[in-house]
N, C-alpha and C positions, 0 to 999 in steps of 0.2 A: 489403658484406654487413653490416658493423657499424652503418651509419647507421640503419636501421630499429630496431635494438635500442637504440641510444642515444636515439632519439626516443621510443620506448615507455617507456624508463626514466625520462625526464624529464617525461612527460605527467602532468597532474594528473587527479584523479578527475572533475572537471567536463569536461575535454577528452575524456576517455574516453566520457562520456555523449554529447557532441557527435559523436564519431566513430561511435557506434552510430546516432545520429539521421541523420547524413549518409549512411551506408551504405544506410539504408532510406528516404531522401528524405522525412524528417519535417520539418514546418515548425516553426521555433523562434520563440518569442515570450516576452515577460515580462509578467506581470500584477502590478501593485502594489496591495496592499490593506493596510489597518491598519498602514501604516508599513513593510511588508516587501515584497520582490520575490519572485515565484514564477516559476521557470522552467516553461515550458509547451512540450511538443512535441505537434503535432497530426498525426493520420493520417486521410486521407480526410475531412477536416472543413472544409467551406466552406459558406456559405449556411445555410439552415435545416435542422436535423436533429431529427427527432422523438425518436430514441433515441440516447443517447451513453454510451459506456463510458469511465469515468474511472479511470485507473490511478494507484495510490499506492505509492511505493517503501518499502522497509524502512528501518530505523534507520541503516544505513550503519556508520560507525566512530566512535561517540561516545567510546570510551575506548581507551587504549593500556595494556596490562598491567593493566587494571581499576582503575587508580588515577590515571593521568595523562589529562586530557582531550585529545582530538585537536584540533588547530587547525582542521581542515577535516573535518566529519563525512560529506561526500558519499560515497555508496556506491562502493566500488571495483568491485563486481560488480552492475550495475543489472539485476537479474532482472526486475523489473516492467516496465522499459522494453523488454527483449527479448521478454517475453510479449506486450506490446501489438503488436509488429511481426508477431506470429502471429495476431492478431485481424483477420479479414477484414471490417472495417467501420469506421464513424466512431468515433474514439477520441481521447482526450487524456491525456497524462501531466502531472500537476501536481506540481511540486516543493514542498518544505517551506520555511518561512522559514529563512534563514541557511544553507541548503544550496546545492550546485551553484555554488560559487565566490563566494557572497555572505556568507561567514562573518564578514568584517571590516566589513560595512556597519553604519551607525548603528543602534543598538537591538539588535544581536546580541551575545550572550554565550554561553558554554558551557552555561549552564543550559538553553537551548532545544534542545540536542541530547543532554543527559544526563538529569538528574532531571526536567526539564520538557519532555521530548520529546513528551508527549501532553498538555501543559498547555492550559488554556482559551485562552491567547494563541495557541498554534499552531493549535488547532482552529478558533477564530473566523476567523483569517486565511486558512486554507485553505478554509474554507466560503465565505468571501466571494469568494475567487478562483474557485472552482468556480461560484458563483452568477453571476459575470460571464460565464463561458463559456455557461452555460445561457441567460442573457438574450440574449446576442449571437446565439446559434444557434436561439433559439425552441424549446428542447428541452422535451419533455413528460415523458420518461422517462429518468432517470439511473440507471446501474448503477455503483456504486462497487466497484472491484476492488483489493484491497490485499494485498501480501505482507508477512509478519512484522509489524513495527511499523506498516506501512502498513495492515494489516488492522485493527489497533486503532484507528487514526485513521479508517478507513472507518466503523466502528461508531459512533464519537463524532461524526462529521460527519453521518451519515445523518439524524439527527433534526432537523438544522438546515436542510435543503434539502427543500422540500415535493415536488419532482419526483423524489426518489429512490424507486425502485420495487423495486430489488434491491440486495443487498450480497453480494459474493463475497470470501471471505478465503482466503488460502493460508498455511498454517503460521503463523497469526496469534497474537500475544500478547494474548489477550482477557481475561486476569485477571492484572494486573501484580503484585498481592500474592502470588498463588500462584506466579508465575514467579520473582520475586525470592527467595521462601522456598526454592523448589526448588534454586536455584543458590547460595544463600547470599550474594546481592547485597544492597546497601542498597536500601531502598524508594525508589520514584520519588515522593518526597514532594510535588513540585510538579506532578505529572501527574494527569490524570483516569484512573480505572480503569474500563474498559468494563463489567466485572463488577458495578460498584456504581452504574451508571446505570440509569435507568428503562428497562424493556423497550421495544424498538422497536414501533411499531404493527404489527398483524397484516397490514396491507396491504403491508408491506415484506417481500418474500421474502428469506430468508438461505440462502446455500450456504456451508458452512465445510469446506474441504479440509485434510486433515492427512496427514502422512507417517508411516507406522508406525515408521520408523527415525530420526525427528527427535529429536536430542538437545538442540537449542536451545530449542524450545518443545514440551515433551512433549505427545503427543496427549491425555493426561488433562485438561490445562488447557482445551483447546478443547472436549472432550466435556462437561466440567462446565458450560461456558458455554452450550452448545447446550441443555442441559436447562432453562435458565432463560428461553429465548426462546419467543415465541408461534408463529412461522412459520419454523422453522429446520430445515435438513436438513444432516446431516454426511456427509462422504465420506472414508473412510480408505483410503489406498493403502499397503499393507504394505511394499512395496519402496522407497518414496520416502523422502527425508530432508527436511531443512529447505529446501534449495535444489535438490536433485536428486530427481526428473528431470522437473520440471513442463513444461519446454519440449517434451518428447517428445509430450505429449498435449494441449498447450494449444490447438491449432487445433480439435480436437474439443470441448474444454471451452467455448471461446468460441462455437462454433456452437450448443452446447446452451444457453448463456446467452441468446443472441439469439433462439432459438426457444422459450425457457422449457421446455426438455425435459431434465430431469436424466438421462434415459436415455443421453445422450452422455457422462456422467461415469463414469470408470473407478473401480473399487474397491468396498469394502463400505460400505453406507449405515448410518447410525445416526440415529434420530429420537428424539423425546420419548416416553417416557423412555428413555435409553440403558441397555442391559443388557450 
C-alpha cells in the first residue's frame, strides 16, 4: 500500500501532467520554436481541422515564499489541461518555454517564469508554436483558452495569429500592474501587460470568466479590463474561486464556445460599460 504513495511523493510536476494526459489518451509531442521546446498534448486532433481550441496553463510555481525562485515552475495542479479533457472536440494544450521539465535547457533562466513570464520572448515563442499547429492542421478558426496567467498570454498572443477568432479567459491576470499593486508584489518589469496593449480587433470575440470568491486575481481587475475592449463579455460566478469550481461546468462552457452561444455560460454577465 505504501508503494503508490512513495511513487506519488517522488513524481515531478511534469510527470503529473503526463499522468493526466495518459489517463485521457492524449497524444504527446514537442514543438521547437525560437530556441525553446513547447510541450503539446493533442485531443481528437489529426488531419485538417477547421476550428481548434488551444489551452494555455497558468503560471504554475514561479516563486517559493515570494522571494526564492523555484527551479521548476511547472504547475503542480494543471487545471487548464484537465479542462481540455472535458472539451468534446479537437483541442491542443501548448506549454510555455522552460516549463514542463525543460527548465534546465539552454536559454532558460528564472526570468522567464518570474518577472518575464509574459515577456515578448515568451509570447513570440508560444505564438510561433501555435502557428505551427494551425498550419499543420489547416485551421481557419482558433479559440485561445487560458487560465490565470495563461489568460494573460492568450490576450497577448491573440493579435499575433490571424486565425484567432475568440479568446476565453478564466480568472485571468489581465492587468499585471493592478495585480501586483493589489498584492504588494514587485512589478513584472520584463513582462508585457495586457492592459497596456492595443485593443484586440472587434472581429475577435472575448469571453472573460471570473470567480466572485477569487482572492488571487480579484474580479475587479478583470472587469476593469473588459471595459477597455471592443467585443468583450464578462461572466461572473459568485460561488467560484480562482481554481474552483470550473471543472463542474466546463463541458457546458466548452459546448457554448463551440456553438458561439454564451447562453451556456453560468453566472451573471457584465458588458461594456460595467456597472
